[in-house]
C-alpha positions as CSV (number, residue, x, y, z in Angstrom):
1,M,37.1,254.7,-54.7
2,D,38.9,257.9,-55.2
3,W,42.5,258.7,-54.4
4,F,41.6,260.5,-51.2
5,T,39.9,257.4,-49.8
6,G,42.9,255.3,-50.7
7,I,45.4,257.6,-49.0
8,S,43.1,257.8,-46.0
9,I,43.0,254.0,-45.7
10,V,46.8,253.8,-46.0
11,A,47.3,256.6,-43.5
12,I,45.0,254.8,-41.0
13,M,46.8,251.5,-41.5
14,A,50.1,253.2,-41.0
15,G,48.9,254.9,-37.9
16,V,47.6,251.6,-36.5
17,T,50.9,249.9,-37.4
18,I,52.9,252.6,-35.7
19,S,50.7,252.5,-32.6
20,L,51.1,248.8,-32.3
21,V,54.9,249.1,-32.7
22,V,55.0,251.8,-30.0
23,L,52.8,249.7,-27.7
24,V,55.0,246.7,-28.1
25,A,58.1,248.8,-27.6
26,V,56.7,250.4,-24.4
27,G,55.7,247.0,-23.1
28,S,59.2,245.6,-23.8
29,I,60.8,248.6,-22.1
30,R,58.5,248.2,-19.1
31,R,59.2,244.5,-18.8
32,S,63.0,245.2,-19.0
33,Q,62.7,247.8,-16.3
34,N,60.7,245.5,-14.0
35,E,63.3,242.7,-14.5
36,A,66.2,245.2,-13.8
37,A,64.4,246.4,-10.7
38,A,63.9,242.9,-9.4
39,R,67.6,242.1,-10.0
40,Q,68.6,245.3,-8.3
41,S,66.4,244.5,-5.3
42,Q,67.9,241.1,-5.0
43,Q,71.4,242.6,-5.1
44,I,70.5,245.1,-2.4
45,R,69.2,242.3,-0.2
46,K,72.5,240.4,-0.7
47,L,74.5,243.5,0.1
48,T,72.5,244.2,3.2
49,E,73.1,240.7,4.4
50,T,76.8,241.0,3.6
51,V,77.0,244.3,5.5
52,A,75.2,242.8,8.5
53,T,77.6,239.8,8.5
54,L,80.6,242.0,8.2
55,S,79.3,244.2,11.0
56,Q,79.0,241.2,13.3
57,Q,82.4,240.0,12.4
58,Q,83.9,243.5,13.1
59,Q,82.2,243.6,16.5
60,A,83.5,240.2,17.3
61,A,87.0,241.2,16.2
62,Q,86.8,244.4,18.3
63,T,85.8,242.4,21.3
64,R,88.7,239.9,20.8
65,I,91.1,242.8,20.3
66,Q,89.9,244.3,23.6
67,Q,90.3,241.0,25.4
68,L,93.8,240.6,24.0
69,T,94.7,244.2,25.0
70,D,93.5,243.5,28.5
71,A,95.4,240.2,28.7
72,N,98.6,242.0,27.4
73,R,98.2,244.7,29.9
74,K,97.8,242.1,32.7
75,L,100.9,240.2,31.5
76,S,102.9,243.4,31.3
77,D,101.9,244.3,34.9
78,E,102.8,240.8,36.1
79,L,106.1,241.0,34.3
80,S,106.9,244.4,35.8
81,A,106.0,243.1,39.3
82,L,108.2,240.0,38.8
83,G,111.1,242.2,37.6
84,E,110.7,244.4,40.7
85,R,110.7,241.4,43.0
86,L,113.8,240.0,41.3
87,S,115.5,243.3,41.5
88,D,114.6,243.6,45.2
89,A,115.8,240.1,45.9
90,D,119.0,240.7,44.0
91,T,119.6,243.9,46.0
92,V,119.0,242.1,49.3
93,Q,121.5,239.3,48.4
94,R,124.1,241.7,47.3
95,V,123.8,243.6,50.5
96,A,124.3,240.3,52.3
97,G,127.4,239.7,50.2
98,T,126.3,236.7,48.1
99,A,125.5,237.1,44.5
100,R,122.9,234.8,43.1
101,L,122.7,233.6,39.5
102,L,119.3,233.0,38.0
103,H,119.0,229.9,35.9
């Protein structure tokens, strides 16, 4: 066995070793990427559910705000009408000469 055959065998063994190391590294990287993609997909699903829940809560809150606004407007109208009635009644009594105190 001459020196060229020895160097060739060493070079082939080194090439095979390097190839195996590269294949293992690529497999490890691919597995890590797949795991990260799975975790990311799960997080996206959770965020989508959270956004849907928050959208429903926002819609319910907007509906409740509208109901309260309408009720407030109705109470304000009733209060204005009552104030007008009391003012009219007070004016009529003053014209008649008797002042009436509200208790």
